[in-house]
Each structure stands twice: as C-alpha cells, then as structure tokens.
C-alpha positions in Angstrom: 0.0 0.0 0.0 1.2 3.5 -0.9 2.5 5.3 2.2 0.4 8.0 3.7 3.4 9.9 5.1 7.1 10.0 4.3 9.5 10.1 7.3 13.3 10.1 7.2 16.1 10.8 9.7 19.7 11.5 9.0 22.5 12.9 11.1 25.6 15.1 11.0 28.6 13.7 12.9 31.1 16.1 14.6 34.0 14.9 12.5 34.4 16.2 8.9 34.6 13.4 6.4 34.2 15.4 3.2 31.8 18.0 1.8 28.5 18.4 3.7 29.8 16.7 6.9 31.0 17.8 10.3 30.3 21.2 11.9 30.5 23.0 8.6 28.0 20.6 7.0 25.5 21.1 9.7 25.8 24.9 9.7 25.4 24.9 5.9 22.3 22.7 6.1 20.7 24.8 8.7 21.3 28.0 6.8 19.9 26.4 3.6 16.7 25.3 5.4 16.2 28.8 6.9 16.5 30.7 3.7 14.9 28.4 1.2 11.8 30.0 -0.1 8.4 28.4 -0.1 8.6 27.5 -3.8 11.6 28.0 -6.1 13.6 30.8 -4.6 15.6 31.6 -1.5 14.4 34.5 0.7 16.6 37.5 1.6 19.1 36.7 4.4 18.0 38.8 7.3 19.0 38.5 11.0 15.3 39.1 11.9 14.0 36.3 9.7 11.9 33.9 11.8 11.3 30.7 9.9 11.9 28.2 12.7 9.4 27.0 15.3 11.6 27.0 18.5 11.0 24.3 21.0 14.2 25.0 23.0 16.9 24.7 20.3 16.8 28.1 18.8 14.9 30.4 16.3 17.8 31.2 14.0 20.2 28.8 12.3 23.2 30.2 14.3 21.5 29.6 17.6 20.4 26.1 16.6 24.0 25.3 15.4 25.5 26.5 18.7 23.0 24.5 20.8 23.6 21.3 18.8 27.3 21.8 19.4 26.7 22.1 23.1 24.4 19.1 23.2 26.2 16.7 20.8 27.1 13.1 21.6 30.3 11.4 20.7 29.1 10.4 17.3 26.1 12.8 16.5 26.3 16.5 16.3 22.7 16.9 15.2 19.8 14.9 13.9 17.8 16.1 10.8 14.4 14.7 10.2 11.9 15.1 7.3 8.2 14.7 7.9 6.1 14.9 4.7 2.4 13.9 4.6 1.3 12.5 1.2 0.2 15.5 -1.0 -2.8 13.7 -2.5 -4.2 13.1 1.1 -3.3 16.6 2.2 -5.3 17.9 -0.8 -8.4 16.6 0.9 -7.8 18.7 4.0 -9.4 22.2 3.9 -6.6 24.6 2.8 -6.9 26.8 5.9 -6.2 23.8 8.1 -3.2 22.4 6.3 -0.4 24.3 7.9 -1.7 23.9 11.4 -2.2 20.2 10.7 1.5 19.7 9.7 2.7 21.8 12.6 0.6 19.8 15.1 1.6 16.5 13.5 5.3 17.3 13.7 5.2 18.0 17.4 3.1 14.9 18.2 5.5 12.7 16.3 8.6 14.1 17.9 7.2 13.9 21.4 5.8 10.4 21.1 8.9 9.0 19.4 11.2 10.1 22.2 8.9 9.1 25.0 8.4 5.7 23.3 12.2 5.3 23.4 12.3 6.0 27.1 13.7 9.5 26.8 12.3 12.9 27.8 11.5 15.2 24.9 14.7 17.0 24.0 15.1 20.6 22.7 14.3 20.8 19.0 13.4 23.3 16.3 11.7 22.8 12.9 10.9 24.8 9.8 7.8 24.3 7.6 8.5 24.3 3.8 5.9 24.5 1.0 6.6 23.2 -2.5 4.8 21.8 -5.5 5.1 18.2 -6.7 6.2 17.4 -10.2 3.8 14.7 -11.6 5.2 12.3 -14.1 1.9 12.5 -16.1 -0.2 15.5 -17.2 -2.0 15.9 -13.9 -1.8 19.1 -11.9 1.0 19.5 -9.4 0.0 19.3 -5.7 1.0 21.3 -2.7 3.6 19.5 -0.6 3.9 20.8 2.9 6.6 19.2 4.9 8.8 20.0 7.9 12.5 19.7 8.6 13.2 19.0 12.3 16.6 19.5 13.9 17.4 17.7 17.2 20.6 17.4 19.2 22.7 14.2 19.5 21.6 13.7 23.1 18.3 13.8 25.1 17.4 13.9 28.7 16.8 10.6 30.5 14.8 10.6 33.8 17.1 9.9 36.7 20.3 10.4 34.9 22.4 12.8 32.8 21.7 13.3 29.1 22.2 10.2 27.0 23.3 9.8 23.4 20.4 9.0 21.0 21.0 6.7 18.1 18.4 5.7 15.4 19.1 2.3 14.0 17.1 0.5 11.3 18.3 -2.9 12.7 16.7 -2.1 16.0 13.4 -1.0 14.5 13.7 2.7 15.2 12.8 3.7 11.6 9.7 1.4 11.8 8.7 3.0 15.1 9.1 6.5 13.6 7.0 5.6 10.5 4.3 3.9 12.6 3.9 6.8 15.0 3.8 9.3 12.1 1.3 7.2 10.1 -1.0 6.7 13.1 -1.1 10.4 14.0 -1.7 11.4 10.4 -4.4 8.8 10.0 -6.2 10.1 13.1 -6.0 13.7 11.8 -7.4 12.7 8.4 -10.3 10.8 10.1 -11.0 13.9 12.1 -10.7 16.5 9.4 -11.8 14.6 6.3 -13.7 11.6 7.4 -13.3 7.9 6.5 -13.5 8.5 2.7 -9.8 9.2 2.5 -9.1 5.5 3.0 -10.4 4.8 -0.5 -7.2 6.4 -1.9 -5.1 3.8 0.0 -7.1 0.6 -0.8 -4.9 -2.3 -1.6 -4.2 -2.9 -5.3 -2.4 -5.7 -7.1 1.3 -5.3 -6.6 3.9 -5.4 -9.4 7.4 -6.5 -8.7 9.8 -3.5 -9.2 13.5 -3.1 -8.5 14.5 -1.4 -5.2 14.6 2.4 -5.7 17.9 4.2 -5.1 18.0 6.1 -1.8 19.1 9.8 -2.1 22.0 10.9 0.0 22.8 14.3 1.4 20.5 17.2 2.3 19.4 18.5 -1.1 15.6 18.5 -1.0 15.4 18.1 -4.8 16.9 14.7 -4.4 14.2 13.6 -2.0 11.4 15.5 -3.6 12.1 16.0 -7.3 10.2 18.8 -9.0 
C-alpha cells in the first residue's frame, strides 16, 4: 500500500569526512533550510527572519547550530528529520487547516517518538516548507507541505544525565518513527476529512519492481524531485 506519510532521519557527525559533513556541513544545512523560499527561490538573508518554530533549540540557524554543538554526543552533532504527509491526502484537507495540521503533526510525532524510546523530549526546532510536486503524467501539481526537524545528539533521560540518541534500522527505530507518524496522520485525516480518505489507499495488485535508489545528502530536490 502506498505510504500516507514520508519520514526520514539523518545525522551530522562532529568529524568532517568530506563535503557536507561535520560542523561546517550542519551549519550549511541549517542556513539552507532557513533561507529556502516556499517555492523555487531563496528569501533574503536577514537577522530578523523567523522561519523556525523554536522548542528550545533556537529560532535562528546560528543559535540552533550552537545548541547542537553544546548538546552533541560522541558520534552525533545533530539529527535532521523530514516529515512529509502525502500530497494527495493533504489535498483533501481544507486549505486553511493544512499548515496547522502539519505543525501539530510534527510536534506529536517528535514527542511520542522520544517518550516511546524512554527519553524525555529534547530541545528541538523545525521549519515548515511548501513546494509543488512534479507529476510524471499530465496531472496538476499538488502542494507538498513538509517539515525539517533538527534535534541534538543527546536527550534527557529521567534519573540520569543526558544520553546519546541513536536511530538504527536494525533495532526497528525507523519502523517506530514511521508507525507513529502514520497513526497520527491517519487520526488527523479521520477527524478533518472523514473515512472516505481510506479509498485512496485501498490495496491494489502489486507489481514487482526493483528497489529504488535512496538519495544521500541534504538536497531537497533529491528527496522531492520537481
């Protein structure tokens, strides 16, 4: 069945191992996320620009970078998440409710993921981006609201000091992330749209296809081609 929401996490380590890595790589990524425009352009760089929703990590890329540096673990300087609800399902949501939905969804996912792992919710910040899909057929492009979440390499743990946070596919962390996101988005769609949205995700005969290549790096156009 086609996914109802795309989730992904990546990280920047403190050691530089080439372009886009280490402290310089995280700083460049944060700056890029802050000044990328809602569609095709970048906005003017201004110290007063407030793009980030600050939940303790900072409201400007410089502050976020400095806090990640202070709260890093041995191997992780900062985590970068993507949370992107399916555009065809978001199109069913009244336009005036879409941004609030993605903001609320992002915070619910972050908070439940960490508490499910036994951590307290760490400091984090996120930015909401808006882009258009690029259909392969002649259909109209759809709005694609999504968030980029930045979290430090450590998180509070009740009764002890901060502990390193690692997200490993082999330990089921990516499945947990995806399941939490899918459940919260499903509940939101039931509330805002009603049960009819399920018709867009009814099972269809599957066709064997080769495994798709997984993008690397932080270029959004690799993950969400126009």
